[in-house]
GUDO-649114 format. One record per residue: z, x, y of N, C-alpha, C, CB in turn; residue number from 1. Coordinates in steps of 0.2 Angstrom, whole numbers. Glycine has a CB too. Layout:
    nw    nu    nv   caw   cau   cav    cw    cu    cv   cbw   cbu   cbv num
     Z     X     Y     Z     X     Y     Z     X     Y     Z     X     Y NUM
...
***
This chain:
    nw    nu    nv   caw   cau   cav    cw    cu    cv   cbw   cbu   cbv num
   -39    36  -104   -38    39   -98   -42    40   -94   -36    44   -99   1
   -43    35   -90   -50    33   -87   -51    38   -81   -51    23   -83   2
   -41    38   -78   -42    42   -70   -43    49   -74   -33    42   -64   3
   -42    52   -78   -45    61   -78   -53    60   -80   -40    68   -87   4
   -52    54   -82   -62    55   -82   -65    56   -74   -66    45   -84   5
   -61    51   -70   -64    47   -63   -64    55   -59   -58    40   -58   6
   -57    57   -62   -56    66   -57   -62    68   -61   -47    73   -59   7
   -62    70   -66   -68    76   -69   -73    74   -64   -71    76   -79   8
   -77    67   -64   -84    65   -61   -84    70   -54   -85    55   -58   9
   -78    68   -51   -77    70   -42   -78    74   -43   -71    71   -37  10
   -74    82   -47   -74    87   -48   -82    90   -47   -70    86   -54  11
   -87    87   -54   -92    89   -55   -96    87   -49   -93    87   -60  12
   -96    83   -44  -101    83   -39   -98    86   -34  -103    76   -37  13
   -91    88   -33   -91    93   -28   -93   100   -32   -83    93   -23  14
   -94   101   -36   -98   106   -39  -104   108   -37   -98   106   -45  15
  -108   102   -40  -114   101   -36  -118   101   -31  -115    99   -37  16
  -123    99   -28  -125    99   -21  -124    90   -19  -135   104   -19  17
  -121    88   -23  -121    81   -20  -113    79   -19  -124    75   -26  18
  -113    78   -12  -106    78    -9  -102    70    -8  -107    81    -2  19
   -95    70   -11   -92    65   -13   -93    59    -8   -86    67   -14  20
   -91    55    -8   -89    47     0   -85    46    -2   -93    38     2  21
   -83    41     3   -77    36     3   -77    30    -4   -77    31    11  22
   -84    31    -7   -85    27   -13   -82    32   -18   -91    26   -15  23
   -83    36   -20   -84    42   -25   -76    43   -24   -91    50   -22  24
   -73    44   -19   -66    46   -19   -61    40   -20   -65    48   -12  25
   -64    33   -17   -61    30   -18   -61    26   -25   -62    28   -14  26
   -66    28   -30   -65    24   -37   -59    30   -40   -75    23   -43  27
   -63    37   -38   -56    40   -41   -48    40   -41   -55    45   -38  28
   -47    37   -33   -41    36   -31   -39    29   -34   -40    36   -23  29
   -45    25   -36   -40    17   -40   -40    18   -48   -44     8   -37  30
   -44    23   -49   -42    26   -57   -36    27   -58   -45    33   -60  31
   -32    34   -51   -25    35   -52   -19    31   -51   -23    41   -47  32
   -21    26   -46   -19    22   -44   -16    17   -51   -23    20   -39  33
   -21    16   -55   -21    11   -59   -14    12   -62   -27    11   -64  34
   -12    18   -63    -8    21   -68    -3    26   -65   -11    24   -74  35
    -1    23   -58     2    24   -56     4    35   -53     6    18   -60  36
     0    38   -53    -1    43   -53     0    43   -45    -6    45   -56  37
     3    43   -41     5    43   -34     3    49   -29    12    41   -34  38
     5    54   -34     4    62   -33    -3    65   -31     6    65   -38  39
    -8    62   -38   -13    61   -35   -16    60   -32   -14    62   -35  40
   -14    52   -31   -18    48   -23   -17    52   -17   -15    38   -20  41
    -9    55   -17    -7    56   -10   -13    67    -7     5    56   -11  42
   -13    67   -15   -18    75   -15   -25    72   -14   -18    81   -24  43
   -30    68   -15   -35    67   -16   -36    64    -9   -37    64   -22  44
   -31    61    -5   -31    59     2   -33    66     8   -23    54     4  45
   -29    70     5   -28    77    10   -36    79     8   -21    84     8  46
   -36    80     2   -44    84    -1   -48    79     3   -46    85   -11  47
   -48    71     4   -55    70     8   -56    71    15   -58    63     8  48
   -50    72    18   -47    75    23   -52    80    25   -40    77    22  49
   -49    85    21   -52    92    21   -60    93    22   -50    96    15  50
   -63    89    18   -67    89    17   -71    85    20   -67    89    13  51
   -69    80    27   -72    77    33   -74    72    28   -78    79    38  52
   -71    69    26   -71    62    22   -67    57    25   -69    62    16  53
   -67    54    31   -60    50    34   -59    45    28   -61    44    41  54
   -52    44    25   -50    39    21   -52    31    23   -43    40    21  55
   -52    27    20   -54    19    22   -46    14    23   -60    15    15  56
   -47    11    22   -42     5    21   -41     3    12   -45    -1    25  57
   -46     6     9   -47     2     2   -44    12     0   -58    -2    -1  58
   -45    16     1   -42    20     0   -35    22     0   -44    21     2  59
   -33    19     9   -25    21    10   -23    16     6   -21    21    18  60
   -24    10     4   -20     3    -1   -21     5    -8   -25    -5    -1  61
   -25    11   -10   -23    12   -16   -20    20   -19   -28    10   -17  62
   -18    22   -13   -12    26   -12    -7    22   -11   -13    29    -8  63
    -6    17    -8     1    14    -6     2    11   -12     2    10    -1  64
    -3     6   -15     0     4   -23     3     9   -29    -6     3   -27  65
    -2    15   -27     0    18   -32     8    22   -33    -6    21   -33  66
    11    22   -26    18    22   -23    22    18   -26    18    21   -14  67
    20    11   -23    23     6   -24    26     6   -33    18     0   -22  68
    18     7   -37    19     6   -42    24    11   -48    14     5   -42  69
    27    17   -42    31    22   -45    39    23   -41    25    30   -45  70
    38    17   -38    45    16   -34    47    17   -30    49    17   -36  71
    40    24   -26    41    28   -21    39    25   -13    36    34   -23  72
    43    22   -11    46    19    -4    42    24     1    56    18    -3  73
    46    29     1    45    32     7    38    33     9    48    39     7  74
    35    39     3    28    38     4    23    34     8    26    36    -1  75
    24    27     6    20    20     8    21    21    14    22    12     4  76
    29    20    15    29    20    24    25    26    28    37    21    28  77
    23    33    27    18    36    28    13    36    29    18    38    27  78
     9    34    23     3    31    24     3    27    28     1    29    18  79
     7    21    29     7    16    34     4    19    41    13    13    35  80
    10    23    42    11    27    50     3    31    50    20    33    51  81
     2    34    45    -6    38    44   -11    35    46    -8    39    35  82
   -11    30    41   -17    24    43   -17    23    50   -16    16    40  83
   -11    20    53   -13    16    61   -14    22    65    -6    11    66  84
   -12    29    62   -13    35    69   -19    37    66    -8    43    70  85
   -22    33    62   -31    37    61   -34    29    64   -34    41    50  86
   -32    26    66   -37    20    69   -39    13    64   -44    25    71  87
   -34    16    58   -36    11    50   -32     6    52   -34    15    42  88
   -34     0    50   -28    -7    50   -26    -8    43   -32   -15    54  89
   -21    -8    43   -17   -10    37   -21   -18    35    -9   -11    39  90
   -23   -19    27   -26   -28    28   -20   -30    24   -35   -30    25  91
   -21   -37    21   -16   -41    17   -15   -36    10   -19   -51    15  92
   -20   -33     9   -20   -31     1   -16   -25     1   -27   -28    -4  93
   -16   -19     8   -12   -14     9    -3   -15    11   -16   -10    16  94
    -3   -22    15     5   -21    14     8   -26     8     9   -24    21  95
     3   -30     6     4   -32    -3     9   -27    -5    -5   -32    -9  96
     4   -23    -5     7   -15   -11    12   -14    -9     4    -7   -11  97
    12   -13    -2    18    -9     0    25   -13    -1    17    -6     8  98
    25   -19     2    29   -26     0    30   -24    -7    26   -35     0  99
    27   -24   -12    30   -24   -19    35   -16   -21    22   -25   -26 100
    33   -12   -15    36    -6   -18    44    -6   -13    30     1   -18 101
    45   -10    -8    48    -9    -4    54   -17    -9    45    -9     4 102
    52   -21   -13    55   -25   -16    57   -21   -21    51   -30   -18 103
    54   -17   -26    57   -14   -33    61   -10   -29    52    -9   -39 104
    62    -6   -24    68     0   -22    72    -5   -18    65     7   -17 105
    72   -11   -19    79   -15   -13    79   -13    -7    89   -13   -14 106
    71   -12    -2    71    -8     4    70   -15     9    65    -1     4 107
    76   -20     9    75   -25    13    72   -24    20    81   -27    13 108
    78   -18    25    75   -19    30    68   -17    33    79   -17    33 109
    66   -12    29    60   -10    28    54   -15    27    60    -6    24 110
    55   -20    22    52   -27    21    52   -31    27    55   -31    16 111
    59   -33    29    56   -38    32    54   -34    41    63   -44    32 112
    50   -27    40    50   -24    48    44   -24    47    53   -16    50 113
    41   -23    40    33   -23    38    31   -30    41    32   -22    29 114
    34   -34    39    34   -41    39    32   -44    48    41   -43    37 115
    37   -38    50    35   -40    58    31   -36    61    42   -41    62 116
    29   -30    57    23   -27    61    18   -31    59    20   -19    59 117
    16   -35    54    11   -36    51    10   -44    58    13   -37    42 118
    16   -48    57    14   -52    64    11   -47    70    21   -57    66 119
    13   -43    73    12   -38    78     5   -36    78    16   -32    77 120
     3   -36    70    -5   -32    73    -8   -39    70    -8   -22    69 121
    -8   -43    66   -10   -50    66   -14   -53    61   -15   -52    71 122
   -10   -48    55   -10   -47    49    -7   -55    42    -5   -40    50 123
   -13   -58    42   -11   -64    41    -4   -62    37   -18   -70    38 124
     3   -65    34     4   -64    29     4   -72    23     9   -61    32 125
     6   -70    14     5   -73    12    10   -75     7     0   -71    10 126
    12   -81     3    17   -80     0    19   -75    -4    17   -83    -1 127
    14   -70    -9    16   -65   -11    22   -60    -8    11   -62   -11 128
    16   -58     0    19   -51     3    25   -57     5    14   -46    10 129
    29   -62     6    34   -66     9    40   -65     3    33   -74    11 130
    35   -68    -5    42   -68   -10    44   -61   -10    40   -71   -19 131
    40   -56   -10    43   -48   -10    46   -47    -7    39   -43   -10 132
    46   -50    -1    52   -47     6    57   -51     3    50   -49    16 133
    57   -58     3    63   -61     0    67   -58    -5    61   -68    -3 134
    61   -55   -12    64   -51   -17    69   -45   -14    58   -49   -22 135
    69   -41   -11    68   -36    -8    77   -38    -5    60   -35    -2 136
    77   -45    -1    83   -46     1    87   -49    -5    83   -50     8 137
    84   -52    -9    88   -54   -14    93   -47   -19    83   -59   -19 138
    87   -41   -20    91   -38   -25    95   -35   -20    87   -32   -29 139
    94   -34   -15   102   -30   -11   107   -33    -6   100   -25    -6 140
   107   -39   -12   113   -45   -10   112   -46    -1   121   -41   -11 141
   106   -49     0   105   -48     9   103   -54     8    99   -42    14 142
   109   -63     7   107   -68     7   106   -71    13   111   -71     5 143
   110   -69    19   108   -70    24   101   -69    28   111   -66    27 144
    98   -62    27    94   -60    28    88   -66    26    95   -54    25 145
    90   -66    19    82   -69    16    83   -78    18    81   -68     4 146
    89   -80    19    90   -85    23    85   -87    27    95   -84    26 147
    86   -83    33    83   -83    41    76   -81    37    87   -75    48 148
    72   -79    33    66   -76    31    63   -83    30    67   -71    24 149
    67   -88    25    65   -94    24    63   -98    29    70   -96    21 150
    67   -99    32    67  -102    41    61  -100    42    73   -99    47 151
    60   -93    43    56   -90    48    47   -91    44    59   -82    49 152
    49   -91    39    43   -93    36    36   -95    36    43   -95    33 153
    35  -103    42    32  -106    42    29  -101    51    35  -113    40 154
    33   -99    54    30   -94    59    24   -89    57    37   -91    61 155
    24   -88    50    19   -84    46    14   -85    45    20   -83    39 156
    14   -94    46    10  -100    41    12   -98    34     1  -100    41 157
    16   -97    29    19   -98    26    23  -103    23    20   -96    26 158
    23  -109    20    30  -113    18    33  -110    11    29  -120    16 159
    38  -113    12    41  -110     6    42  -114     0    49  -107     7 160
    40  -112    -5    39  -115   -13    46  -114   -17    31  -110   -18 161
    44  -113   -25    47  -112   -27    49  -103   -30    46  -117   -30 162
    47  -100   -22    50   -93   -26    55   -92   -27    50   -88   -23 163
***
């Protein structure tokens, strides 16, 4: 139950004269992310901001990953929008986490939308993110979209393999 210990340490820091920073919040977020406690991650992000600590890409990525693990794709979309609105650019780890959530939730349109946004924001895709987008299409019965993505994968710098 390391996530509980991480939250206890964070709470102890807040009670002491030591002010938590993005690294200490990130450790707590990562601990909660590992076990899929997405609500705790969202609460930690809000708490960070209320304490004047701006979440970074690692903080957002952990929260998005927790949402994805729990099948909560809507909060992932909100977090992606929020981070962009705050000038924090999603990276490949962030996008992979969101994409895995879209795949698990059969959200093919969101998956393809994220791929296009990645291209617009110059975030290089990889086989994992493209495979998850293909998986979202496959799980949704969207074979035309999956075939179109296979054709389009080289434009993302990714060649099809045995996905």
